[in-house]
Structure formats: C-alpha cells, structure tokens
C-alpha positions in Angstrom: 96.1 68.6 173.9 97.0 68.2 177.6 94.4 66.3 179.5 95.8 66.9 183.1 94.0 70.3 183.2 90.3 71.0 182.9 89.2 70.1 179.4 86.1 71.8 178.1 83.9 72.1 175.1 83.3 75.7 173.9 80.5 76.3 171.5 79.9 79.5 169.6 76.5 79.9 168.1 76.2 82.4 165.2 74.4 82.7 161.8 75.7 81.4 158.5 75.0 84.9 157.0 77.1 86.8 159.6 80.1 88.5 157.9 83.4 89.8 159.0 85.0 92.1 156.4 83.2 90.2 153.6 84.2 86.7 154.8 81.8 84.5 156.7 82.3 85.1 160.5 82.5 81.3 161.1 85.4 81.1 158.7 87.3 84.0 160.4 86.8 82.3 163.8 88.0 78.9 162.6 91.1 80.5 161.0 91.9 82.4 164.2 91.5 79.1 166.2 94.0 77.4 164.0 96.4 80.3 164.3 96.1 80.2 168.1 96.9 76.5 168.2 93.5 75.4 169.4 93.4 71.6 169.4 90.7 71.5 166.8 87.4 73.0 165.7 84.3 71.5 164.1 81.8 73.7 162.3 78.2 72.4 162.3 75.5 74.0 160.1 72.0 73.6 161.4 68.7 73.3 159.6 66.8 75.8 161.6 67.2 78.0 164.6 66.4 81.3 166.3 68.0 83.5 168.8 67.4 86.7 170.8 67.2 88.9 167.7 64.7 86.7 165.8 61.4 88.4 164.9 58.6 86.5 166.5 56.0 88.0 164.1 57.3 86.2 161.0 55.1 83.5 159.5 58.1 81.5 158.4 59.9 79.4 161.0 63.3 80.8 159.7 64.2 84.2 158.4 65.6 83.2 155.0 66.3 80.0 153.1 70.1 80.8 153.0 70.3 81.7 156.7 71.1 78.9 159.0 72.5 78.5 162.5 76.2 77.6 162.7 77.9 76.1 165.8 81.7 76.2 166.1 82.8 73.7 168.7 86.3 73.5 170.1 87.6 71.2 172.8 90.7 72.2 174.6 92.0 73.4 178.0 89.6 75.8 179.7 92.2 78.5 180.3 93.4 78.3 176.7 89.9 78.7 175.3 89.1 81.6 177.6 92.3 83.4 176.5 91.4 82.6 172.9 87.9 84.1 173.3 89.4 87.3 174.7 91.8 87.4 171.7 88.9 87.1 169.2 86.4 89.4 170.9 87.2 92.1 168.3 85.8 89.9 165.5 82.4 89.9 167.2 82.7 93.6 168.0 83.4 94.5 164.4 80.8 92.1 162.9 78.1 93.6 165.2 76.1 90.4 165.1 74.4 88.4 167.8 76.1 85.3 169.2 76.0 82.9 172.2 79.0 81.1 173.7 78.9 78.2 176.1 81.5 76.2 177.9 80.8 72.8 179.3 83.2 70.2 180.9 84.4 67.5 178.5 86.0 64.2 179.1 88.3 63.2 176.3 88.5 59.5 175.9 90.7 59.3 172.8 92.7 62.1 171.1 94.8 60.7 168.2 96.1 62.6 165.2 96.0 60.9 161.8 98.8 61.0 159.3 99.3 64.4 157.8 99.0 64.7 154.0 101.5 66.7 152.1 
C-alpha cells in the first residue's frame, strides 16, 4: 500500500443474511476486494444492529437470532477504493439489500506483511 496518497478506511455495513446468488454478500465483496488487489479487508460480525429498513414495531431488539450486522473494513488509497466501489456496485444492485458505506481518513502507522504459507 502506498502511503504518499490519501489513505482512508472504507466501511461497508450490511446484514449477515444478505445473499448474492446464494452466497453471503459479505463473502462476495471480500473476494472481489482480493481480486481487485485491495490492500486488505477485515469482516466484523456484530451482536446487534439496525438500519433504515428495520421495523420499529418489533418487540425484539433484533429481527432474527441468525441475522447480525456485518462490517467490511478496507484500508487503502482513497481513489483505489472509490474505483473498487464503482466496480462492485452491481453486487449491491443485484442483491437488492440495504447497505451503508462510509469513508474516513486513516493514518497507517505500520503496514507489514507476514510470511506467506504455502
């Protein structure tokens, strides 16, 4: 990852139950990130959450026990992540699920690859 340009953190907020052609949407996005040479991605599963499409009349704080928020966080050059986002827009369009995407500045203090296995 080049650190001379603007480094940012991009977070994609989706649901663990969102699917893309039978595969979890978060998995499809992570695989696309790897194929597009994004420096790295971390997928975080939350305990509870809600978004714009949540039903406020439900008595339970979450919609279903197997449904949880997922955050996909990637840190890379801003331009590279913006291009990547345009390239994966079709995944969101086809999945027809709600999502939120944020970009915030990031200061990378250390970026060191470990030894590759294999």
